[in-house]
N, C-alpha and C positions, 0 to 999 in steps of 0.2 A: 164411480167406475165408467170410463168410456171405452168402447172398444168398437172397429170398425172391420166387415167382413164384405167379400163379395157377391153382390145378389145380383140375377137374371132378372127378376120383377123389373117391372118398371113403377108399379104403384104396391104401397103397404094394402091394402086390399087383397092383393093378389097371392100376399101369406096366409097359407091357412093353416090350421093347427097340425096338420101331419108334415108339411113343410118347416114349421117352429120345432116340434119334434124333434125330427132327424136332424135337426144342426145343435141344440141343446143336450138331447139326449134325455131318456127317459125319468130320470129322477127330478132333475129341473123344470122338466116341462110341469110332471104330477105337481110339484108346489105351487106353480103360477098357475096352473090350470084350477086350482084351490082357490086361491088368491079371487081369479076372476068368478069363479062359482060362487063365494061367499060375498060377492061386489065390493069388494075392497077399493077397485079402481075408480077413480073419477077423473075423465078425462077433459082437458083443459081449453083444447084446439087441436084441431084435426081436419085434414085432408088428403089428399091422395096419397102426398111424398112426405107428410110430416105429422105429428102426432104430439102433442105434449099433454102430460097428465100426471096423477097422483097416485100412489098406493098407500095403501095403509099398512105398513108389511108388521112383523113381529115386535120389532123394538122402535116403530116410531113410522113417521109417516115421511114418503121417499119421493123425489122428483124425478121424472123421467122426462127425455127427449130424444123421439127418433124419427129420424130422416133417411130416406132413400134419395140417391141423386148420383146419377152418373154412374150407376152401375153398383153404387157403392151403400149399403145399409149401415148409418153411422147409430150407436146407441150410448145413451148417457142415463146414469143413475145417481143418486147421491148418497146411495148405500155405500160400506165398505164391504159389499161382497165380492170374492174373488170368483166367482162362477165363471165360466167361460164358454162360448163367445160374447155370452149377455145373461144377467142377471133373471130368478125370476119374476121381479118386478117387471123387467121389461118383456118378459113372457105374457102376463099378465094382460099388460097396456097391448100389445100385440092381438091377444084372443079378445080382449074386448073391441078393438077397432074392426077387429074381420066380423063380429058379430053386428055391430051397431051402424056399420059403413062409413064415408068419407065426410059426414056431417056432423054436428052437435047442435042442440037446439039450445036456444037462451037460458031455458028452463034448466039444462043440464049442467050449464055452463054455471049458473048461479047457484047450483046445490053444494058446488064443491065446497071445502073446508073454508070457514071466514080466516084465517090466520095468514097473514103476508108470508109466513116461514112454512106453509103448507099448502097451498095453493095461489097460483097468479089469478089475479082479476082482470077482466076483460080489457084492452088496449083502452089508454087514457084517452079521455075525451070529453068534450066542454059540455055540460048539461045544456039541456033545449033552451032552458032558459034563457041564458047567456049568448048562444046561438042568434034568439031572435031581437035581443038589443043591439040596436044602432048606432053609433055615438053621433054617426056623420047625419041623422037624421033628426037631430034635437030632441027628438023622443026619452024620456029615460028610462033606463035600463030595467026589465023586469027584474024581481026581488030571486035571491038564489033561496032555495029552501035547506038553509042551513042557520043555525040558531048559534050564538056565543058559544057554550059548551063546546059543542063539536067543532067550531072555529079555534077553540082554545086548544082541544084534543090535538085536532089536525096538526096546529103549528108544533105542538109540542113533540109531536111523530115525526114530522118532516126535518126538525132540528136533532133529532136522535137519529135520524137516518142519513142525513147529509153525509157524514163520512163514511158510511159506508156503499155510498151510489159508486157503481162502475168497479168497487171491490168484493164483495159479498154478495153473495146469492139468496143469503137468509138477511131480512133486512127486519128491524123490532119488531116487536108483536103487536098488532093492533090491538087497542083496545076494543072491547065488546060493546062497552055504551057507544062508539064511533059509528054512526049510521048515516042512511042517505048520500048526499052527493061528495063527502066527502068521505067515507069510503069507498066510493067510486075510485075517486082521485088516488088514494093510497093503493087501490087494487092497481090502477094504470101507472103508475110508479114504480110498482113491484114488477109489473110486465115489463115495463121498457127498459128496467134493471138487467132483468133475465136475458133479454133478447139483447143488450147490449155485451154482458159479459158472453153470451154463446155467442156471438159475432167475434169477439176479441179471442176466444178460443178456436176458433175458425182460423181467424187471421195467424194466431198463433204456430197453428199447424200448418197452414200454408208456408208460412216462416221458415218452420221446421224443415219443411219439406224440400222447399225452396235450398235452405243450407245443404241439406243431405245430398241433394241432386249439384249445388255447386260443388263440394267435396268431391263426390263422384267423377266430375268433368277435369278438376284438377288432378286426380287421383289417374285418370284416364289421358290426362296429357302429359304428365310426367312418364306412364308407361311408352306412350308414343313417341317420345323424344328417347328414352332410352330404345326403343326398338330400332329407331331412327338411327342412332350412335351404331348399335351394333350391326346395323346393314351397312351402315358406312363402311365400317371396320372390316366387315367380313367382303365387301367390295374393294378395299384395299388390299386382301387377302388374297382375292381371285387375281386382281390385275398383277401384284407379284408372282403367282403361280405359273399367271400365263406366259410373262416375261422368263420366266425358268423354264418353263417347258418348251418356250421357241428356241433357247440357250440348247436343250439337251437334245432337241431336234436336230440344229445345226451342227453340234458336236457328234451325234449319230450319224448324220451325211459325212461330215469330215473323217470321222472314224470308217465309214465305207469306203470312202476314195483309197485310205491310207489301205485298208485290206487287200482291195484290188490291187496296189504297186505292190504290195507284198507276195500276194500271189504270181504277178508277172515275174518279178526277182526271184522269187523263188525255182519258178519255172525255167530261168534262164541259166540259176546255177546250177540245175537240174540238167539241163543240155551241155552246159560245161564241163560237169562232171563226168555225164556220160563219155562227152568226146576225150577226157584226160584220158580215162580209163581206156579207151581203145586205142590211143598213143601209146602207152605205159604198156600194154600189150603190143603193139609194134616196137618199141624197144626193148623189151625182154626178147623178142624173136631176133632181132638184130644182134643183141647180145648172145643168144645161144650160137647163131651164127657165126659171130667172131671167135665165141670160145671154141666152137670146130674146127675154124681157119687158124688157129692157133697151135691146136694139138697138130694138125697136118705138117703145119709147117715144121713144129719140133721133132717131127717121127723124122724128116725128112732131111734134116741136118744131121752130120756125124754124130755118133755117141760120146767120142774119145777125143783128147787133143791132136793135134798133126804131128 
């Protein structure tokens, strides 16, 4: 189980029990605290920003790696638990780390379980006797404290482990009879394998995040292209509307001129109608006069034939 959460602390030692409990909740914290109280935690490596440990759980021994980098707390445990944001075993490790400080003595490292599947050993290093050997000096190298049986057991173990290196976190179990330098070599190989797998997981996570970011960039690029197309279409529409508005303004201007000309003609017609009415009245008056004159002439004429 592997999880990541945001964290404002700069070092793991700043994560006190109250802070851990506020994050995981009371029940998970209670179980993790019980594991810590029962001394089930074996610290393998510890510093201000990383702790590697083993916890003897209810159904077996589980491996934990907890890192604090760039404001992100990463927790990884080999257990099958679904507890969020991290499991009881990581709680126990954080409590152990808080109480024991940022360093672990060599004796505490050597007290961890001896099997390769339950506890990484110290980093691989050449024995002191080999470091002192100098082929260039011409002196014979000092012998390593390694008997034939241990060498045979080591060769058998390394042959069975070769196919798992870089692939599996759990290497073949180390024979109990394998002691001394050979056991240190086995522990070193297990530790290097663990570090390699962790770096591969970090690389995979980084690659996954990069792919997610690239997908987001592609999506945003498509959205920008869509918005750009819509903007261009809207701009063309606005340009067409602007032309129509200008045409309408011209039409309104022409209509205003027509209206003025119509009003002038209406006024002229009204004047002509008034003049015609006046002439009609004059003609009616002349007609009345002519009618009266006609009646007068008729009265003057004799009434019968001569």
